[in-house]
Z-matrix of the N, CA and C atoms (Angstrom, degrees):
N
C 1 1.486
C 2 1.583 1 104.72
N 3 1.370 2 116.34 1 141.56
C 4 1.346 3 118.99 2 176.61
C 5 1.535 4 114.03 3 -86.50
N 6 1.288 5 119.46 4 163.38
C 7 1.420 6 124.20 5 -176.49
C 8 1.473 7 110.41 6 -58.88
N 9 1.327 8 118.26 7 -35.93
C 10 1.402 9 123.07 8 -178.15
C 11 1.561 10 111.81 9 -65.84
N 12 1.388 11 116.40 10 -41.51
C 13 1.382 12 121.33 11 174.16
C 14 1.464 13 115.98 12 -60.84
N 15 1.355 14 113.27 13 -47.37
C 16 1.548 15 125.26 14 179.19
C 17 1.617 16 104.13 15 -52.60
N 18 1.340 17 115.70 16 -52.08
C 19 1.438 18 118.83 17 -172.59
C 20 1.553 19 109.67 18 -67.14
N 21 1.380 20 120.87 19 -37.28
C 22 1.363 21 122.82 20 178.18
C 23 1.518 22 111.02 21 -68.47
N 24 1.294 23 122.23 22 -34.35
C 25 1.484 24 126.52 23 174.87
C 26 1.536 25 107.70 24 -64.76
N 27 1.353 26 112.97 25 -49.48
C 28 1.500 27 114.09 26 -178.59
C 29 1.540 28 115.40 27 -59.76
N 30 1.383 29 114.28 28 -41.42
C 31 1.440 30 119.40 29 176.20
C 32 1.536 31 110.43 30 -61.61
N 33 1.357 32 117.47 31 -42.89
C 34 1.494 33 119.97 32 -179.73
C 35 1.480 34 109.19 33 -63.18
N 36 1.298 35 120.14 34 -41.15
C 37 1.451 36 119.12 35 177.86
C 38 1.496 37 112.91 36 -65.08
N 39 1.365 38 117.31 37 -40.76
C 40 1.462 39 119.00 38 175.21
C 41 1.474 40 112.68 39 -61.02
N 42 1.356 41 119.01 40 -39.35
C 43 1.354 42 124.22 41 -179.17
C 44 1.509 43 111.44 42 -65.33
N 45 1.361 44 112.46 43 -42.62
C 46 1.491 45 114.82 44 -176.59
C 47 1.600 46 110.61 45 -68.13
N 48 1.329 47 114.90 46 -32.77
C 49 1.542 48 119.16 47 -179.92
C 50 1.499 49 104.89 48 -68.28
N 51 1.331 50 118.58 49 -44.27
C 52 1.463 51 125.16 50 -179.98
C 53 1.579 52 109.38 51 -57.43
N 54 1.274 53 118.93 52 -45.31
C 55 1.397 54 125.11 53 -177.03
C 56 1.585 55 111.10 54 -70.04
N 57 1.359 56 117.56 55 -38.62
C 58 1.387 57 120.04 56 -177.79
C 59 1.541 58 111.30 57 -76.24
N 60 1.374 59 118.23 58 -22.07
C 61 1.436 60 120.17 59 178.76
C 62 1.500 61 111.82 60 -83.48
N 63 1.334 62 119.46 61 -13.80
C 64 1.463 63 129.74 62 -177.64
C 65 1.473 64 112.36 63 -108.11
N 66 1.363 65 116.52 64 52.14
C 67 1.482 66 115.83 65 -175.49
C 68 1.465 67 114.63 66 -101.33
N 69 1.396 68 117.38 67 12.66
C 70 1.420 69 118.49 68 177.10
C 71 1.566 70 112.61 69 -63.40
N 72 1.308 71 113.46 70 157.70
C 73 1.501 72 119.14 71 175.04
C 74 1.510 73 109.97 72 -83.38
N 75 1.257 74 114.69 73 132.01
C 76 1.523 75 120.33 74 -178.13
C 77 1.567 76 107.34 75 -128.52
N 78 1.344 77 113.39 76 161.54
C 79 1.402 78 119.02 77 175.87
C 80 1.592 79 105.05 78 -92.97
N 81 1.424 80 113.58 79 131.68
C 82 1.393 81 118.12 80 174.90
C 83 1.561 82 111.58 81 -115.23
N 84 1.218 83 116.06 82 125.78
C 85 1.491 84 119.72 83 -177.78
C 86 1.557 85 108.49 84 -128.21
N 87 1.315 86 111.30 85 135.99
C 88 1.465 87 120.87 86 -177.54
C 89 1.521 88 105.33 87 -145.87
N 90 1.337 89 111.90 88 113.43
C 91 1.492 90 124.57 89 -176.49
C 92 1.619 91 105.92 90 52.54
N 93 1.305 92 118.72 91 -113.46
C 94 1.417 93 120.68 92 -173.04
C 95 1.507 94 111.19 93 -102.25
N 96 1.387 95 117.47 94 10.45
C 97 1.432 96 122.51 95 -174.21
C 98 1.515 97 107.41 96 -113.86
N 99 1.393 98 117.83 97 138.67
C 100 1.368 99 121.47 98 178.40
C 101 1.499 100 113.89 99 -144.53
N 102 1.326 101 121.93 100 145.02
C 103 1.440 102 122.93 101 179.27
C 104 1.566 103 107.94 102 -154.44
N 105 1.276 104 117.34 103 175.59
C 106 1.417 105 122.50 104 173.11
C 107 1.551 106 110.45 105 -114.51
N 108 1.280 107 115.99 106 135.31
C 109 1.494 108 120.61 107 -177.17
C 110 1.488 109 109.12 108 -151.15
N 111 1.262 110 114.39 109 154.33
C 112 1.508 111 120.29 110 172.87
C 113 1.500 112 110.69 111 -58.66
N 114 1.365 113 117.74 112 138.12
C 115 1.448 114 125.11 113 -177.66
C 116 1.561 115 106.91 114 -62.48
N 117 1.355 116 117.00 115 -34.47
C 118 1.433 117 121.81 116 -179.63
C 119 1.578 118 110.90 117 -60.67
N 120 1.383 119 113.60 118 -43.80
C 121 1.466 120 117.55 119 178.61
C 122 1.540 121 109.09 120 -65.63
N 123 1.261 122 118.16 121 -45.81
C 124 1.452 123 121.97 122 -179.62
C 125 1.514 124 111.81 123 -62.13
N 126 1.349 125 119.78 124 -36.80
C 127 1.490 126 120.06 125 174.11
C 128 1.522 127 110.54 126 -67.88
N 129 1.332 128 118.07 127 -45.97
C 130 1.491 129 120.03 128 -179.98
C 131 1.518 130 112.71 129 -62.13
N 132 1.334 131 118.94 130 -42.21
C 133 1.437 132 120.19 131 175.87
C 134 1.520 133 113.27 132 -59.12
N 135 1.385 134 113.67 133 -50.14
C 136 1.440 135 119.01 134 174.77
C 137 1.520 136 116.01 135 -54.99
N 138 1.338 137 113.77 136 -41.02
C 139 1.502 138 117.94 137 179.17
C 140 1.510 139 109.98 138 -67.84
N 141 1.296 140 121.31 139 -41.85
C 142 1.465 141 121.08 140 179.20
C 143 1.563 142 110.74 141 -70.37
N 144 1.271 143 118.97 142 -37.81
C 145 1.482 144 118.63 143 172.99
C 146 1.504 145 108.62 144 -55.92
N 147 1.364 146 119.28 145 -48.02
C 148 1.468 147 122.43 146 -176.96
C 149 1.599 148 108.03 147 -63.83
N 150 1.304 149 121.43 148 -40.18
C 151 1.480 150 124.54 149 177.26
C 152 1.554 151 109.52 150 -63.02
N 153 1.285 152 119.40 151 -47.11
C 154 1.446 153 121.34 152 178.16
C 155 1.508 154 114.03 153 -61.76
N 156 1.355 155 113.72 154 -43.06
C 157 1.430 156 121.19 155 176.05
C 158 1.550 157 113.29 156 -57.00
N 159 1.322 158 110.35 157 -52.44
C 160 1.465 159 117.58 158 178.59
C 161 1.479 160 117.26 159 -59.20
N 162 1.373 161 114.06 160 -38.90
C 163 1.449 162 123.82 161 176.91
C 164 1.510 163 109.06 162 -63.82
N 165 1.384 164 115.76 163 -49.09
C 166 1.388 165 118.09 164 -173.97
C 167 1.599 166 111.13 165 -64.91
N 168 1.391 167 113.32 166 -35.32
C 169 1.441 168 116.63 167 179.34
C 170 1.559 169 110.87 168 -66.53
N 171 1.260 170 120.48 169 -41.38
C 172 1.466 171 122.14 170 177.23
C 173 1.507 172 112.41 171 -68.93
N 174 1.357 173 117.45 172 -38.92
C 175 1.416 174 121.68 173 179.57
C 176 1.502 175 111.68 174 -66.92
N 177 1.283 176 118.26 175 -37.51
C 178 1.486 177 123.47 176 -178.97
C 179 1.507 178 111.32 177 -66.98
N 180 1.359 179 116.72 178 -31.39
C 181 1.458 180 117.27 179 -172.87
C 182 1.479 181 110.44 180 -106.26
N 183 1.352 182 123.42 181 7.50
C 184 1.372 183 127.47 182 -176.54
C 185 1.594 184 106.65 183 -80.76
N 186 1.311 185 114.29 184 132.04
C 187 1.504 186 119.65 185 -179.95
C 188 1.446 187 109.25 186 -100.42
N 189 1.331 188 119.36 187 149.64
C 190 1.474 189 122.07 188 174.19
C 191 1.477 190 111.03 189 -64.63
N 192 1.330 191 118.02 190 146.63
C 193 1.485 192 116.08 191 -176.37
C 194 1.567 193 110.40 192 -69.61
N 195 1.267 194 120.21 193 -32.64
C 196 1.525 195 119.68 194 -176.99
C 197 1.467 196 111.34 195 -68.49
N 198 1.308 197 120.99 196 -39.11
C 199 1.473 198 122.64 197 -179.01
C 200 1.447 199 115.04 198 -68.46
N 201 1.398 200 117.71 199 -31.23
C 202 1.457 201 123.83 200 -179.39
C 203 1.525 202 108.61 201 -59.11
N 204 1.361 203 120.32 202 -47.58
C 205 1.390 204 122.25 203 -177.48
C 206 1.512 205 113.68 204 -67.17
N 207 1.242 206 117.19 205 -41.17
C 208 1.537 207 122.57 206 -178.03
C 209 1.565 208 107.16 207 -67.02
N 210 1.288 209 119.48 208 -38.95
C 211 1.508 210 118.50 209 -168.17
C 212 1.552 211 108.28 210 -96.09
N 213 1.292 212 123.16 211 -23.63
C 214 1.521 213 122.26 212 -167.30
C 215 1.500 214 112.69 213 -118.16
N 216 1.242 215 122.80 214 -11.55
C 217 1.466 216 121.69 215 -175.33
C 218 1.517 217 107.55 216 -118.70
N 219 1.364 218 116.45 217 128.70
C 220 1.384 219 122.37 218 177.17
C 221 1.493 220 112.05 219 -96.79
N 222 1.293 221 121.72 220 134.83
C 223 1.443 222 125.64 221 175.76
C 224 1.527 223 114.16 222 -55.94
N 225 1.208 224 119.77 223 146.97
C 226 1.511 225 121.37 224 178.29
C 227 1.529 226 104.72 225 -81.69
N 228 1.360 227 117.90 226 136.77
C 229 1.463 228 122.91 227 176.83
C 230 1.478 229 113.07 228 -115.42
């Protein structure tokens, strides 16, 4: 296993423990809407919204590898 994978597993375990220890019911209000939900569910939904937002941001600005060389590198003369 690589150090990166070990770090990701450790972070995932810590996140799971954090989620499980915060299972109380809380009131969630957004604009004119309100409900009660488990804090664990609220944290998971917030986490996944952040993941999707980050992934979409990176995906939108990712350039194809072939075009980068054609447009940004000049050949040596």
